[in-house]
N, C-alpha and C positions, 0 to 999 in steps of 0.2 A: 832778458832772463825769463824763465818760464816756471811758474808755480804749478806743480802737478799734484792734484788732490782728488780723491774719489768724489766726495760730496762738497760742492761749492759753499754750502752753508757753514762748513767747518772753517774754511778760510776766512769767512766774514767774522765768525765768532772768536777765532783764536790767532789768526796771522794777518789780519787786515792792516794793522799799523805798520807791520814790516813791509808789506807790499806797497803801501802808500809812500813810505820813506824811501824805498828803492826807486819808485817813480820820481820822487822829488830829487833824488840824487843823480838822475839822468838816465836811468835804465828804461828801456821800452819793456813794459811788463805784460807778459802773456799769462793766461791761466788756462790750464787744460783740466777738465773734469767732466763728470756726467752733467746732463742738463738739470735744471731745477729753478725754483723761484728766485734763488739768490743771484742767478746769473745777470739779471737785468741791473741789479745794483752794482755789480762789479764792472759791467760795461759802462755804466753812467760815470764811473770814476776814471774812465779812459783806458781801462785794461782791455786787452784783446783776448776774447774768450774763444776756446776751441772745445766743442762738444764731442765727447768720446763715448763709445759703447761700453760702459763700465757697470758693474754690479758690486755693491758693497759686500754681499754675502755669498754670491754664487761660488760653488766649488766644482762646477761641471767643466771637464777638461776642454771641450770644444769652445765653450763660451769664454773661458779664460784665455785660450790660445788666440781667439779672435780679438780680445781686448789687447793683449800684448802686441799683436800684429798692428793694430790701429795706433797704439802708442808709438811704436817704432817708426811707422810711416809719418806720423805727425812730427816727430823729432827730426827725421830726415828732411821734411819739407820746410819746417820753420828754421832749422839750424840755430837753436838757441846757444848762446855762449855759456849759459849756466842753467841747470835745472835744479829747482828746490822742491823735493818731494816731501809730503806731509801725510801722516797716517800709514798704517801697516801695509795695506795692499799697494798704495801708491809708492811707498819706499821700495818694496820688493820689485814691482813691475817697472817703476821708473828707473831703478838702478840697472836692471838688466837691459832695458831699452836704451839707456844712455850709453852703456858700454858698446852695444851693438851698433848704435847710430853714430858713434864717435863724438858725442857731446864733450866739449873741452873740460867742463867742470861740473861737479855734482855735489849737492848737499842733501843729506837724508836727515829728517827730523823724526827721531824716535820718541813719540809722545806716549809711550807705553808699548809693551811687547804684545799686547793682544790677549784675548780671553783664553787662548790655548795654553798660555804660560801660568795660569792660575793653578792648575793641577796637571800632573803629567801622566795620568793613567788612562787606560781605555782609548777611545777615539781621540781624545785630546792629546794623549801621549804620541800617537802616530802623527797628528797634525803638528805637534811641537817639533818632532824630528824633521818633518818636511819643511817647516818654517825655517829651521836653522840652516838647512841646505840652501834654501832660497836666499837667506840673509847673506851667506857666504858669496853667492853669485852676485847679488845686488850691490853689496858694499865693497866689492873688489875694485872699483874704479880707481885708477892710479892717481887722479887729482881730485880728491874728494874730502869732505868733512862729514862726520856723523855726530849730530847734536843729540845728546841725552839729557833728560830732565832729572834723573836721579842716578846715584852711583850703582844701585842694585842692577838696573837694566844694563848699564855699561858693563858691569862685571860679567853678566851672563854671556854677552856677545863677545867680549874679549876672551873669556875662557873657552868659548866654542870655536875660536879662531875666525870669527866672522868679521872682525874689525882689527885693524892695526892700531897700536897705541897712538901713533902719530896722527891718526884720523880723528881722534876723540875730542869733542868739545862738550863740556858740561855747562848747560845754561838752565837755571832754575825756573822753568816754566815759560809761558808766553808773555809774562808781564801783566801788570795791572795799572790802570789809570788811577793814580793816587789822589787826584782831585775829584774824580767822579765817585770813586769808592773811598769815602772818608767817614770818620766816626760821626755818628748822629746821636742825639740825646737818647738815653735809655727810655724805652716806651713804658707807658703806664699799663696797668692790667696784669693778668697772670703771666708768669714766666713762660716764654715761648721759645721752643727749639725748632729751627727751620732746617730743611734739607732741600737742596736744589740740584737736580741731576736728571739725566735720562732715566726712565723707569726700567732699569735693568736689574736682574737678580744679582749680578756681579757687583753692582753698586751698593749692595746691602739694603735694598729697599724693604725686603721682607723682614730683616732684623729691625729696621726702623719701626715698622708697623707693629711687630711683636713687642718691642720695647715700649711703644705707646700703650699697648694692652696692659703690660705690667705696671706702667705708670698709673693708668686708670684704675686698676685693681687696688692700688695703694691709696687712691684718692689724694694724690699729692698736688693736684691742681695745675700741673704743667700742661701747656697747650702744644700740640705737635702738628706742624705744618709741613706738607710735602708738596714741593713745586717741581713740575716736570711733565713731560708727555711720553706716551708710549712710543717705542721704536720697534714696530712689529717686523721690520726687515732684519733685526738683530736676533740671533738665536737665543740670547739671554733675556729677551724682553719679557716683562710682565704682560700677561694677557688681559684682554678687555674685561672678561668676566671677573677676574681677580680684582682688578681696579674698582669695578663697580661694587663688588662685595665690600671692599674697604670703605668706599664712600657710604654705603648703606650702614655699615657697622658704626661709623662715626667717631672712632677713637683717634683717627688722623683726619685733619682737614686737608683734603686734596684740592689744590688751587689751580692745577693745570700748568701749562707752560708759562713761564714768567718772563716778561719782556724787560722788567726792571729789577734785576737782582739786588742792586744797591738799596732800593726801597724795601724789598722783602727782608733784607738783613736789618734795615733800620727799625723794622717792626718786630725784631727778634732779640732775644737775650743770649742765645746760644746757637751755634751752627754745628750740625752733625753731618758726617759722611762715613758710614761704616762699610766702606768699599773693601773688596777682596784684593785688589791691586790697581795701581794707577801709574801714570807717567809722573805728573805733578799736577794735582787737581786744581783747576782754575777756580772752582767754587770755594776752596779753602783759602787760596791766596786772596780772593776778594773778601772773604770773611775776615781774614787778618787785617787787611787794609781798612775795613769798616770798624775795626776795634771790637770785634766780637770773639769771645773765647770759643775754642773748637773742641769737639769730641770726635775723634776719628780712630781708625784702626792702625795697629802696629804692623803695617805691611809696606812694601816698597812704594814710594811715591807719597802716600799719605803721611807717613812718619817724617818725611823730609820737609813738610810744611810747618811742623809743630816743634816748638821747644818744649819737651815733655814737662808737665807740671809748672811751666812758666807761662806759655801762651795757650796751652790747651792740655787735654787729657788723651792718652792713648789707651785703647782697649783691644782685646783679642778680636780677630775677625770671626764672623759667624756666631757671635755671642750676644744675643739680645739682652740677657740679664746684665752683663757687664756694661753694655751701652746704657741701659736704663739706670743703673747705679751711678754711672759717671754723670749723667744728666741730672740726676737727683742731687748729687753732691754740689754741682754748680748752682742748681735752682735754689738750694737752701742757703747760699752764701753770696750775697750781693757784692761784698768787698772782694771776694775771690774773683768773681766775674769781671769786676772793674780792673783789677790788677792784670788778669790774663788778657783782657781786651787791649789794654794799653801796651802790654808786651808784644801782642800780635801786630799792632800797628807799627811799633818800632821795628819789628822783624821785616814787615812789608816794605817800609821805607829803606831799610838797609839792603835787602836782597831781591826784592820783587818789582821794583819800579820799572815802568814800561820803557822809559827813555833808555835805560841802560841795556835792556834786552834788545831793543831795536838797533842801537849802535853796535852791539856785539854781532848781530847778523850782518850789518853792512861791512863790518871789518872782515868777517869770514868771506863774504863775496869778493871783496877787493883782493884779499890774499890769494884766493883760488884763481882769479882772472890774471893776476900778475904772474902766477906760476904757469898758467896756460900759454902766456905770450913768450915765455923763455924758449 
């Protein structure tokens, strides 16, 4: 089997347990992606890596045609029995190339429909229409499954005629290690709200900073911590000068990329993610597993991780005041934080455990390969 993904680091962070389990189940696992620092780690696990000329953000027709040609040639040469594509561009190009190359089985993991679906006007509206055309081409493989992380994304593509109902599988995220992400004692000191994400505007980073300003103006004593790095290849990335201005202002503690999110949450009382749209945010699943109450937005993906007013609070997107008020409510009530944290942990144990997600993937692979042999 071949995992196809643009950025190899995303496979490491979001799908590595599935790849390892496939290898342990007897699959010869190949990975096709752009080159990058994560490749060495994948090869050390015994995966066979293929470097492709890919760009995460390019929209130049010649560049994209060259990428699609290289993908098709690789699939023709390797002859995988099954291709599993992850992330938007990989799903689109991988699906088209799999059909053209005669790959027997195809799995598309829709981990979010991409930033063009957040709003449908102007240039994004044009890109959205183009993306739907490509989805119809990519997801038309006769022996395939399309894995969605939330019902809203599923419904968009079903209504658009891009997927057949029989293709659809709904899996709630990429799973969480319930032993590694486990409840820790509540920290001493001021109430701390943490946000861990790539520093993208669409993640609600600016609203988080503005909510911190509102919190500071009220002198409510809440500490706001932002963990993550810039992603300057992404059109929605916060820019370097803006991040430096936040650091100089001091209302938010910017801690950079975090290698140990479990420890970050252990030092927090509340976890926030005011995103505009998600597949199913891993950061919130991990927060629930850590027994921390969540404040997030009432948008596809984010609302699917929370039992409203039970394990966390939902606020409107793009509303810093509502975010600040929800955090303030939790900051003022330790008992409410404890009850919501316990409910989040119970939700994670019931719905988000890693072992169940891994076994579901292996079952999908087996079903498709049985169908391919008929």
